[in-house]
Steps between C-alpha positions, in 0.01 A plus 500: 500500500465552123409867559818556707717325241346703218542822699867417570563432129342835403709689759816319385426582134449868577819511707709342223351730236615806699847352552549445128424865418838634615720687254657283231792738451674464837848511340461849354658764725266749657592865449510536879700188586879530545673375187737206510543504120472766232441249221188587303461850642488828309578844643418839346629857541305789342673790675625668180259651250467293180735227635400167651771286661433134577684211656378156397648213705468198270706240689682466830801681350392694187328835490405723206512878530252657259483873436217637288524857380222670309741659249780240477322165531607208717841391634551157657805395700560159653672471837559249773405533864520330835230541763581475867175636649453787516818593306533461120842517328491579126779455245464672162757479219496787253499343154689789339775558757497149654522666842323337791268706718379384838200636685333408825134531585270429793154343488262660748152349466364606161796724418851435371740789557817521291700810584247783458259305277188343652335214314155368590406133463222431250 
């Protein structure tokens, strides 16, 4: 009887050790999973030579547009957005003219398409 009890305890210990080895970061979105939120994601477009365009979604409503040019440096614009999967609605306000610009994009897996620009999720 002691042998069976000891064997059962060993099997139970091994089983529990395998169960506890699952991923600890289950809340992080997979690059393949459909997005329900853009918060914490970063998207990059490198289509133009010497220019990198990025969208950094910092909260559920704020996004930063960052444009890095080899010759001119970096430009950062803050905007707001709403995300109704898979559609993203952006609202930018030009600081100089105070005019509001609205753009619409579509998330398709690892890509975000805004007009003719295609951004890829990092």
